[in-house]
C-alpha positions as CSV (number, residue, x, y, z in Angstrom):
1,M,287.9,97.4,11.9
2,I,288.3,101.2,11.9
3,N,291.9,100.0,10.2
4,I,290.5,98.6,7.5
5,I,287.8,101.8,7.1
6,W,291.3,104.1,7.3
7,V,293.2,102.2,5.1
8,S,290.4,101.9,2.6
9,L,289.8,105.4,2.2
10,L,293.7,106.6,2.1
11,L,294.0,103.9,-1.0
12,V,290.5,105.6,-2.7
13,G,292.1,108.8,-2.5
14,L,295.3,107.9,-3.6
15,I,293.8,106.3,-6.3
16,Y,291.9,109.1,-7.4
17,A,294.4,111.1,-7.4
18,A,296.4,109.2,-9.5
19,F,294.0,108.8,-12.1
20,N,293.0,112.4,-11.9
21,G,296.6,113.9,-12.0
22,T,296.4,115.8,-8.9
23,M,299.0,113.8,-6.9
24,S,301.2,117.0,-6.2
25,D,298.1,118.1,-4.3
26,V,298.0,115.3,-2.6
27,N,301.6,115.7,-1.7
28,E,301.2,119.4,-0.7
29,A,298.1,118.6,1.7
30,V,300.0,116.0,3.6
31,F,302.9,118.1,4.5
32,T,300.4,121.6,4.8
33,G,298.4,118.7,7.1
34,A,301.2,117.4,9.0
35,K,302.6,121.2,10.0
36,E,298.9,122.2,11.0
37,A,298.9,119.1,13.0
38,V,301.9,119.7,15.3
39,T,300.9,123.6,15.5
40,I,297.5,122.3,16.7
41,C,298.9,119.8,19.3
42,I,301.4,122.1,20.6
43,G,298.5,124.9,21.6
44,L,296.3,122.3,22.4
45,I,299.0,120.7,25.2
46,S,299.5,123.8,26.7
47,I,296.1,124.6,27.0
48,L,295.4,120.9,28.7
49,V,298.6,121.0,31.0
50,F,297.2,124.3,32.4
51,W,293.6,123.1,32.7
52,L,294.9,119.8,33.8
53,G,297.0,121.4,36.7
54,L,294.1,123.5,37.6
55,M,292.4,120.1,37.7
56,K,294.6,118.4,40.1
57,I,294.7,121.8,42.5
58,A,290.7,121.4,42.3
59,E,290.8,117.6,42.9
60,N,293.4,118.0,46.2
61,S,291.4,120.9,47.7
62,G,288.2,118.8,47.6
63,L,286.1,120.9,45.1
64,L,286.1,118.4,42.8
65,R,284.7,116.2,45.2
66,S,282.4,118.8,46.4
67,F,281.1,119.0,42.7
68,S,280.5,115.3,42.2
69,K,278.3,115.3,45.8
70,L,276.7,118.1,44.2
71,L,275.6,115.9,40.7
72,R,275.4,113.1,42.8
73,P,271.6,113.1,43.4
74,I,271.2,114.3,39.6
75,F,272.9,110.7,38.3
76,R,271.4,108.7,40.5
77,R,268.0,109.5,39.1
78,L,270.2,109.0,35.2
79,F,271.5,106.0,36.5
80,P,268.9,104.0,38.8
81,E,270.8,100.5,37.9
82,V,274.0,101.6,39.5
83,P,274.4,102.1,43.2
84,S,275.5,105.2,44.7
85,D,278.6,103.4,46.0
86,H,280.0,102.0,43.4
87,P,283.3,102.8,41.6
88,A,281.2,103.1,38.5
89,M,279.6,106.0,39.5
90,G,282.8,107.4,40.8
91,Y,284.0,107.1,37.5
92,I,280.9,108.3,35.7
93,L,281.0,111.6,37.8
94,S,284.9,112.1,37.3
95,N,284.2,111.7,33.3
96,M,281.1,113.9,33.6
97,T,283.0,116.7,35.6
98,A,286.5,116.3,33.0
99,N,283.9,116.8,30.3
100,M,282.4,120.0,31.8
101,F,285.2,121.6,31.9
102,G,286.1,120.8,28.3
103,L,289.2,118.1,29.2
104,G,287.8,115.5,26.6
105,N,291.4,113.8,26.9
106,A,291.6,113.8,30.6
107,A,287.9,112.3,30.6
108,T,288.3,109.5,28.2
109,P,290.4,107.4,31.0
110,M,287.6,107.6,33.5
111,G,284.7,106.9,30.8
112,I,286.7,104.0,30.0
113,K,286.6,102.9,33.5
114,A,283.1,103.3,33.7
115,M,282.3,101.7,31.0
116,E,284.0,98.5,32.2
117,E,282.6,98.9,35.6
118,L,279.1,99.0,34.4
119,K,280.2,96.0,32.4
120,V,281.0,94.1,35.7
121,L,277.2,95.5,37.1
122,N,275.8,94.1,33.5
123,G,277.3,90.6,34.3
124,G,279.8,90.7,31.7
125,Q,277.4,90.7,29.1
126,D,278.1,91.2,25.4
127,Y,274.9,93.5,25.0
128,A,275.2,97.4,26.4
129,S,272.9,98.0,29.5
130,R,270.6,100.7,30.1
131,S,273.2,102.8,32.0
132,M,276.0,102.2,29.5
133,I,273.8,103.4,26.9
134,T,273.2,106.6,28.8
135,L,276.5,107.2,29.6
136,L,277.4,107.2,25.9
137,A,274.3,109.5,25.0
138,I,275.6,112.0,27.6
139,N,279.0,111.7,26.9
140,T,278.4,112.4,22.6
141,A,276.3,115.3,23.8
142,G,278.0,116.3,26.9
143,L,277.6,119.9,28.6
144,S,280.2,121.9,28.2
145,L,281.1,124.7,30.7
146,I,284.5,125.6,29.5
147,P,285.3,124.5,26.0
148,T,288.8,124.4,26.5
149,T,290.0,122.4,23.5
150,V,288.1,125.0,20.9
151,I,289.6,128.2,23.0
152,S,293.2,126.7,22.5
153,I,292.1,126.4,18.2
154,R,291.2,129.4,18.5
155,M,294.1,131.1,20.2
156,T,296.8,129.0,17.9
157,Y,294.9,130.6,14.9
158,G,295.1,134.4,16.2
159,S,291.1,134.7,17.5
160,V,290.9,138.2,18.5
161,N,288.6,137.0,21.3
162,P,289.1,133.2,21.5
163,T,286.8,133.0,24.6
164,E,283.7,134.9,23.2
165,I,282.1,131.1,22.2
166,V,281.8,130.0,26.2
167,G,278.1,131.5,26.1
168,T,277.1,129.9,23.0
169,T,278.9,126.6,23.6
170,L,277.1,126.2,27.1
171,I,273.7,126.9,25.6
172,A,273.9,124.6,22.7
173,S,275.9,121.8,25.2
174,L,273.0,121.9,27.5
175,I,270.5,121.6,24.3
176,S,271.9,118.9,22.7
177,M,272.4,117.2,26.5
178,I,269.0,117.1,27.3
179,G,268.2,116.1,23.9
180,A,270.2,113.0,24.3
181,I,268.6,112.2,27.6
182,L,265.0,112.7,26.1
183,I,266.2,110.8,23.4
184,D,267.5,107.7,25.4
185,R,264.7,107.8,27.9
186,Y,262.0,107.7,25.0
187,F,264.0,104.7,23.5
188,Y,264.4,102.5,26.6
189,H,260.5,103.1,27.0
190,R,260.1,102.3,23.8
191,R,261.9,99.0,24.3
192,R,260.4,98.3,27.5
193,R,256.8,98.5,26.5
194,K,258.2,95.9,23.6
195,G,259.4,93.4,26.3
196,R,262.9,93.8,24.8
197,V,264.6,95.1,27.7
198,V,267.5,92.8,28.9
């Protein structure tokens, strides 16, 4: 479905440019965008490699395990249907830890594994369970302690102080995560009152 949407957007853009005589602008934007994409990717790779290396050191030293243990009581309350010793909880904690350190690309595989395990807990049903919805809400508005991707982009474009956004990002992401949890809980209790919780 997503492929159809992208192709449709591309065709509409090309047809519009052809009728308005702006194909030269489209060609210029394509080549400029490709060059910018490569520049950003190289900048992101260097930052990601650095932080992934730090995460590996933290994992081998037991720091991530300790951090996960610290978060476990909080996440047990957020995901009451998930047993604390279930693999899903481990993947959820790993996913959240990686997201907190701004490693969205590293967190994605763990998030997918968490969803797979949550689907197993849900009996393989085609609808999303309460825990799956909560995980999606928290991931979408996740707390970011160190926004490595944004710092990398700011470094690529020559920012004088690329890390100055850390404080504001922390506050904004904390507020968005609290908002996501409150909205998730509100709709869960609303569905439960109407007897629509599965």
